[in-house]
C-alpha positions as CSV (number, residue, x, y, z in Angstrom):
1,M,-41.7,-3.6,231.4
2,I,-38.5,-1.6,230.6
3,I,-38.2,1.8,232.2
4,P,-35.1,4.3,231.5
5,I,-33.7,5.5,234.7
6,R,-30.7,7.6,233.5
7,T,-28.2,8.3,230.7
8,D,-24.6,8.4,231.0
9,R,-24.8,12.0,229.5
10,P,-25.9,14.0,232.5
11,P,-26.6,17.8,232.0
12,R,-23.8,20.3,232.8
13,R,-26.3,22.6,234.3
14,T,-29.7,22.2,236.0
15,P,-32.5,21.4,233.4
16,L,-35.0,24.1,234.7
17,V,-37.3,23.8,231.7
18,T,-37.4,20.1,231.9
19,Q,-38.3,20.5,235.6
20,G,-40.7,23.1,234.9
21,L,-42.7,21.1,232.4
22,I,-42.9,18.0,234.7
23,V,-44.3,20.2,237.5
24,L,-46.8,21.9,235.0
25,N,-47.9,18.5,233.8
26,M,-48.3,17.1,237.4
27,L,-50.2,20.2,238.6
28,V,-52.7,19.9,235.7
29,Y,-53.1,16.3,236.5
30,L,-53.6,16.9,240.1
31,G,-55.9,19.9,239.5
32,G,-58.1,17.7,237.6
33,I,-58.4,15.3,240.4
34,S,-58.7,17.7,243.0
35,G,-61.2,19.4,241.1
36,T,-63.5,16.4,241.2
37,F,-63.1,15.9,244.8
38,Y,-64.0,19.4,245.6
39,G,-66.8,19.6,243.2
40,L,-65.3,22.4,241.1
41,F,-66.5,20.3,237.9
42,E,-68.4,17.3,237.4
43,N,-65.5,14.7,237.1
44,A,-61.9,14.5,236.4
45,G,-62.7,14.0,232.6
46,A,-64.0,17.5,232.3
47,L,-60.7,19.1,232.5
48,A,-59.4,16.6,229.6
49,D,-62.5,17.5,227.4
50,F,-61.7,21.1,227.8
51,G,-57.9,20.7,226.8
52,H,-57.6,18.0,224.4
53,F,-57.0,18.3,220.6
54,N,-60.1,17.3,218.6
55,P,-59.3,16.9,214.8
56,Q,-63.1,17.4,214.2
57,D,-63.4,20.6,215.9
58,F,-60.1,22.3,215.4
59,K,-58.9,24.8,217.8
60,A,-55.3,26.1,217.3
61,W,-54.7,26.7,221.1
62,Q,-55.4,23.1,221.7
63,L,-52.4,22.1,219.9
64,V,-50.7,23.3,223.1
65,T,-53.1,22.6,226.0
66,Y,-53.5,18.8,224.8
67,Q,-49.6,18.3,225.6
68,F,-50.2,18.9,229.4
69,V,-53.6,16.9,229.8
70,H,-53.2,13.2,230.8
71,D,-55.6,10.4,231.4
72,P,-57.4,11.2,234.8
73,H,-58.4,7.5,235.5
74,G,-54.9,6.2,236.1
75,I,-51.3,7.3,236.9
76,W,-49.6,5.3,234.5
77,H,-50.0,7.5,231.5
78,I,-48.5,10.7,233.0
79,A,-45.9,8.6,235.2
80,F,-44.3,7.0,232.2
81,N,-44.5,10.2,230.3
82,M,-42.7,12.2,233.2
83,V,-39.9,9.5,233.3
84,F,-39.1,9.7,229.8
85,L,-39.2,13.3,229.8
86,W,-37.0,13.7,232.9
87,V,-34.3,11.2,231.4
88,F,-34.2,12.4,227.8
89,G,-35.3,16.0,228.1
90,S,-32.5,17.0,230.7
91,A,-29.7,16.2,228.3
92,V,-31.6,17.7,225.1
93,E,-32.2,20.8,227.1
94,D,-28.5,21.0,227.9
95,R,-27.6,20.8,224.3
96,L,-30.3,23.2,222.8
97,G,-30.3,25.9,225.5
98,R,-33.3,26.5,227.6
99,V,-35.3,29.0,225.4
100,G,-34.9,26.9,222.3
101,Y,-35.5,23.5,224.1
102,L,-38.9,25.0,225.4
103,A,-39.8,26.1,221.6
104,F,-38.7,22.8,220.2
105,Y,-40.9,20.8,222.8
106,I,-43.9,22.8,222.3
107,A,-43.4,22.6,218.2
108,G,-43.1,18.9,218.6
109,G,-46.1,18.4,220.2
110,A,-48.1,20.5,217.7
111,V,-46.6,18.5,214.8
112,A,-47.4,15.2,216.6
113,A,-51.1,16.4,217.0
114,L,-51.3,17.3,213.2
115,A,-49.9,14.0,212.3
116,H,-52.5,12.2,214.4
117,A,-55.2,14.4,212.9
118,A,-54.2,13.4,209.5
119,V,-55.0,9.6,210.0
120,S,-57.5,9.5,212.8
121,P,-60.5,11.8,213.8
122,A,-60.5,10.9,217.5
123,P,-59.5,13.3,220.2
124,V,-56.0,13.1,221.7
125,I,-54.4,14.0,225.1
126,G,-51.0,13.6,226.8
127,A,-47.4,14.8,226.2
128,S,-46.1,11.5,224.6
129,G,-46.1,13.3,221.1
130,S,-43.9,16.2,222.5
131,I,-41.8,13.6,224.5
132,A,-41.2,11.4,221.2
133,G,-39.9,14.6,219.8
134,V,-37.3,14.9,222.6
135,T,-36.5,11.2,222.4
136,G,-36.0,11.6,218.8
137,A,-33.7,14.7,219.1
138,F,-31.6,12.6,221.8
139,L,-31.0,9.9,219.2
140,A,-29.5,12.5,216.7
141,L,-27.5,14.1,219.6
142,F,-26.5,11.1,221.7
143,P,-26.6,7.9,219.9
144,R,-23.3,6.5,221.2
145,S,-24.5,7.2,224.9
146,R,-25.7,4.5,227.1
147,I,-29.0,4.3,229.2
148,K,-29.5,2.5,232.4
149,I,-32.9,0.8,232.4
150,L,-34.8,-1.0,235.0
151,I,-36.3,-4.5,233.9
152,F,-39.4,-6.2,235.0
153,F,-39.5,-9.3,232.8
154,F,-38.0,-12.7,233.7
155,F,-36.1,-11.1,236.4
156,V,-35.9,-7.7,238.1
157,G,-32.8,-5.6,237.8
158,F,-30.8,-2.8,236.3
159,V,-29.1,-3.1,232.9
160,S,-27.0,-0.6,230.7
161,V,-27.9,-0.6,227.2
162,P,-27.0,1.6,224.2
163,S,-29.3,4.3,223.6
164,L,-29.6,3.4,219.9
165,W,-31.0,0.1,221.0
166,F,-33.4,1.3,223.6
167,I,-34.9,4.2,221.6
168,G,-34.9,1.9,218.4
169,F,-36.9,-0.9,220.5
170,Y,-39.9,1.7,221.3
171,M,-39.8,3.2,218.0
172,G,-40.2,-0.4,216.4
173,I,-42.9,-1.1,218.7
174,D,-44.8,2.1,217.9
175,V,-44.1,1.2,214.1
176,L,-45.7,-2.3,214.3
177,R,-48.6,-0.9,216.4
178,Q,-49.5,1.6,213.8
179,I,-49.2,-0.9,211.1
180,G,-51.7,-3.0,212.9
181,V,-54.2,0.1,213.4
182,V,-53.9,0.9,209.6
183,L,-54.6,-2.9,208.7
184,G,-57.5,-2.9,211.1
185,R,-56.1,-5.5,213.5
186,G,-57.5,-4.1,216.7
187,G,-58.4,-0.7,217.9
188,S,-56.3,1.4,220.2
189,N,-56.7,4.4,222.4
190,V,-53.1,5.3,222.0
191,A,-51.9,7.7,219.3
192,Y,-49.1,5.9,217.7
193,M,-48.7,8.3,214.6
194,A,-48.5,11.1,217.1
195,H,-45.3,9.4,218.5
196,L,-43.8,8.4,215.1
197,A,-44.3,11.9,214.1
198,G,-42.5,13.0,217.2
199,Y,-39.6,10.9,216.6
200,G,-39.2,11.9,213.1
201,Y,-39.5,15.8,214.1
202,G,-37.1,15.4,217.1
203,F,-34.6,13.6,214.9
204,S,-34.7,15.9,212.1
205,V,-34.4,19.0,214.0
206,G,-31.4,17.6,215.7
207,F,-29.8,16.3,212.5
208,F,-30.4,19.6,210.9
209,L,-29.0,21.6,213.7
210,L,-25.8,19.4,213.5
211,A,-25.5,19.4,209.8
212,T,-25.7,23.1,209.5
213,K,-23.4,23.4,212.5
214,L,-25.9,25.7,214.3
215,L,-25.3,23.1,217.1
216,K,-21.7,22.4,218.0
217,R,-20.9,18.7,217.1
218,E,-19.6,16.4,220.1
219,E,-18.1,12.9,220.3
220,F,-21.6,11.5,221.1
221,D,-23.7,12.8,218.3
222,V,-24.8,11.2,215.1
223,F,-22.2,12.7,212.9
224,F,-19.4,11.2,214.9
225,L,-21.2,7.9,214.6
226,F,-21.4,8.5,210.8
227,T,-17.6,9.2,210.9
228,Q,-16.7,6.0,212.8
229,M,-18.9,4.0,210.5
230,R,-17.3,5.3,207.3
231,R,-13.9,4.7,208.8
232,R,-14.7,1.2,209.6
233,A,-16.1,0.8,206.0
234,A,-12.7,2.1,204.7
235,F,-10.8,-0.3,206.8
236,R,-12.9,-3.3,205.7
237,T,-12.5,-2.3,202.1
238,A,-8.5,-1.6,202.7
239,G,-8.2,-4.9,204.5
240,R,-8.6,-6.8,201.4
241,K,-5.5,-5.2,200.1
242,G,-3.2,-6.5,202.9
243,P,-1.5,-4.3,205.8
244,A,-0.6,-1.4,203.2
245,G,-4.3,-0.9,202.6
246,L,-5.1,-0.9,206.3
247,L,-2.6,1.9,207.0
248,D,-3.8,3.9,204.0
249,S,-7.4,3.4,205.4
250,A,-6.5,5.0,208.6
251,Q,-5.5,8.2,206.7
252,A,-8.5,8.3,204.7
253,D,-12.1,9.0,205.1
254,T,-13.2,7.7,201.7
255,G,-12.5,4.9,199.3
256,A,-11.7,7.3,196.7
257,R,-8.7,8.8,198.7
258,L,-7.6,5.2,199.3
259,A,-7.3,4.6,195.6
260,R,-5.4,7.7,195.2
261,Q,-2.7,6.4,197.8
262,A,-2.5,3.2,196.2
263,A,0.8,3.9,194.5
264,D,2.3,4.6,198.0
265,A,1.6,1.1,199.0
266,P,5.4,-0.1,199.5
267,A,6.2,2.8,201.8
268,A,3.0,2.5,203.7
269,N,3.7,-1.1,204.1
270,T,7.2,-0.4,205.9
271,M,5.6,2.4,208.0
272,E,2.7,-0.1,209.0
273,A,5.2,-2.9,209.9
274,H,7.0,-0.1,212.0
275,H,4.1,0.9,213.9
276,A,3.0,-2.7,214.6
277,E,6.4,-3.6,216.0
278,L,6.3,-0.6,218.3
279,R,2.7,-1.4,219.5
280,A,3.8,-5.0,220.1
281,K,6.5,-3.8,222.1
282,I,4.3,-1.4,224.1
283,N,2.1,-4.1,225.0
284,R,4.8,-6.5,226.0
285,L,6.2,-4.0,228.3
286,L,2.6,-3.2,229.8
287,K,2.4,-6.8,230.6
288,T,5.6,-7.0,232.3
289,G,4.8,-3.7,234.4
290,D,7.8,-1.7,232.8
291,L,5.6,1.5,232.4
292,K,8.6,3.9,231.9
293,E,10.1,2.0,229.0
294,A,6.3,1.5,227.5
295,A,5.8,5.3,227.8
296,R,9.2,6.1,226.0
297,T,8.1,3.5,223.2
298,Y,4.8,5.0,223.0
299,Q,6.3,8.5,222.4
300,A,8.1,7.0,219.6
301,L,4.7,5.9,218.0
302,L,3.5,9.4,218.5
303,A,6.6,11.0,216.7
304,D,6.0,8.9,213.7
305,T,2.5,10.5,213.5
306,S,3.0,14.0,215.1
307,P,1.5,17.2,213.5
308,P,3.7,19.6,211.7
309,A,5.8,21.9,214.0
310,G,4.0,24.7,215.5
311,E,0.6,23.0,215.5
312,Q,-0.3,22.5,219.0
313,A,-3.9,22.9,219.2
314,P,-5.9,19.6,219.9
315,E,-7.6,19.9,216.6
316,A,-4.3,19.9,214.8
317,H,-3.6,16.3,215.9
318,E,-7.0,15.0,214.6
319,A,-5.8,13.9,211.2
320,H,-2.6,12.5,212.6
321,D,-4.0,10.6,215.4
322,A,-6.2,9.0,212.8
323,V,-3.2,7.0,211.7
324,I,-3.2,5.1,215.1
325,S,-6.6,5.4,216.3
326,A,-7.7,2.3,214.7
327,T,-5.2,0.1,216.7
328,V,-5.3,2.4,219.7
329,L,-4.0,0.4,222.8
330,A,-6.5,-1.4,225.0
331,E,-8.4,1.1,227.5
332,Q,-6.6,0.2,230.5
333,G,-3.3,0.1,228.7
334,Q,-4.1,3.5,227.2
335,L,-4.8,5.0,230.5
336,D,-1.8,3.5,232.1
337,I,0.6,5.0,229.3
338,A,-1.2,8.5,229.5
339,S,-0.7,8.5,233.2
340,Q,2.9,7.6,233.0
341,L,3.5,10.2,230.5
342,Y,2.0,12.8,232.9
343,S,3.9,11.8,235.9
344,Q,7.0,12.0,233.7
345,G,6.2,15.8,232.9
346,A,5.7,14.9,229.3
347,H,2.5,17.0,229.2
348,A,1.9,17.3,225.4
349,D,2.4,13.6,224.8
350,A,0.1,12.8,227.9
351,A,-2.5,15.1,226.3
352,R,-2.5,13.4,223.2
353,A,-2.6,9.9,224.8
354,Y,-5.5,11.0,227.1
355,E,-7.4,12.7,224.0
356,L,-6.9,9.4,222.1
357,L,-8.4,7.6,225.1
358,I,-11.8,9.6,225.3
359,G,-12.0,9.7,221.6
360,N,-11.8,5.9,221.3
361,Y,-13.5,5.2,224.5
362,P,-16.0,7.9,225.1
363,T,-18.2,5.8,227.5
364,T,-15.4,4.7,229.8
365,S,-16.1,4.9,233.3
366,R,-13.0,7.0,233.9
367,A,-14.2,9.8,231.2
368,A,-14.8,12.5,233.6
369,E,-11.8,11.9,235.6
370,V,-9.7,12.1,232.3
371,R,-11.4,15.0,231.1
372,L,-10.6,16.8,234.5
373,I,-6.8,15.7,233.8
374,L,-6.8,16.9,230.3
375,G,-8.3,20.2,231.6
376,L,-5.5,20.4,234.1
377,L,-2.8,19.8,231.6
378,Y,-4.2,22.3,229.1
379,A,-4.8,25.0,231.8
380,R,-1.5,24.8,233.5
381,H,1.0,23.4,231.3
382,L,0.0,23.9,227.6
383,D,-1.8,27.2,227.6
384,L,-5.0,26.2,226.0
385,P,-7.5,27.8,228.1
386,Q,-10.6,27.2,225.7
387,R,-10.1,23.7,225.5
388,A,-9.4,23.5,229.4
389,R,-12.6,25.1,230.1
390,E,-14.7,23.1,227.7
391,L,-13.2,19.8,229.3
392,I,-13.8,20.5,232.8
393,E,-17.3,21.8,232.2
394,Q,-17.9,18.6,230.6
395,A,-16.3,16.7,233.6
396,K,-17.7,18.7,236.6
397,P,-21.3,17.2,236.7
398,R,-20.0,13.7,236.6
399,L,-17.5,14.0,239.3
400,H,-18.4,12.2,242.6
401,N,-15.0,12.7,244.5
402,E,-15.1,15.7,246.4
403,A,-11.4,16.6,245.9
404,Q,-11.8,16.3,242.2
405,S,-14.9,18.5,242.2
406,K,-12.8,21.1,244.1
407,L,-10.1,20.9,241.7
408,A,-12.5,21.5,238.8
409,D,-13.8,24.5,240.6
410,T,-10.3,25.8,241.3
411,L,-9.3,25.4,237.7
412,L,-12.4,27.0,236.3
413,A,-11.8,30.0,238.7
414,E,-8.2,30.2,237.5
415,L,-9.4,30.2,233.9
416,A,-12.1,32.9,234.5
417,T,-9.3,35.4,235.9
């Protein structure tokens, strides 16, 4: 048994809609049980019979009501659904907004029911299709996140795994079981097709919103994942051409651009050799504990890839940071260099180093703290209030240190004036 506990992408505000959906589902479930106890109806199944969706007796309103009705003969059906809804729904609600999320959730349940009706005449109940939609959207919005799970197998314990693996595991199980149903190898009272339709619906909606930029893209979403995959492919292709090709690949997003830059191989080879020398020196200095000299050398590396004069916004560094992103320092070394630059008052270079840290290690345990420091740099030293506010709001829900939380509140108050 594998149960999700939480993700490393907590919501930035209270997920009121998700909480409300959980409460409503629980009230309906308890209402069915108590109704039987107090003799309000013949048995707990009567409420399920009233609210279920029956493909052979289509009633449009049941596309909604069936989502809030669960098996009255056991607790596990509703318990598992509500756990998954809480873990994945909170983050998805945070990205879609409360009204949009509620509409998305209800529509997902309706799509799942209609998909079930297309392959089975059996009535269906439960929020599983709706929650599969939420899970599919989570996969599009946060494929680079991690999930803490509780395992009951050969051992009992907590493990952190990539969300892509966890959700893919459950999707694979549903695919195999639906194939088994189609092949007639055992019946089942679980609507696997509803689950699969929910996954497809949720992922498609999330992907569409990101593709059209109706939803702002973030470092956790599927498009960032695609960008990373494309860059890795470019590096592998360029690697066959030697050091010059590797430098070109760091500056390119496609093989076509690599081909256009082939004529510059001699100059690129020289530049790559220079960068490699600087990085080797930085690593040696870090090992000996000479942070000041390591920071100065890192500034020389940044100077080779700095944006044109006058372009100080973080977005202006993106293309130039790509030159060193493939060989960025190890996580702890990158953090040490950034902190040293900050302590020396080299605020712009410190900000670039911190940005590279969270860009290359988005799931680092220090992500919230780094975002808070970046927010401080942008708010008080680099005059970038919009970026500062964005970073601080991302960091605030994940700060567990009281002093850091107070600093975040202070900075947000300063930015509001």
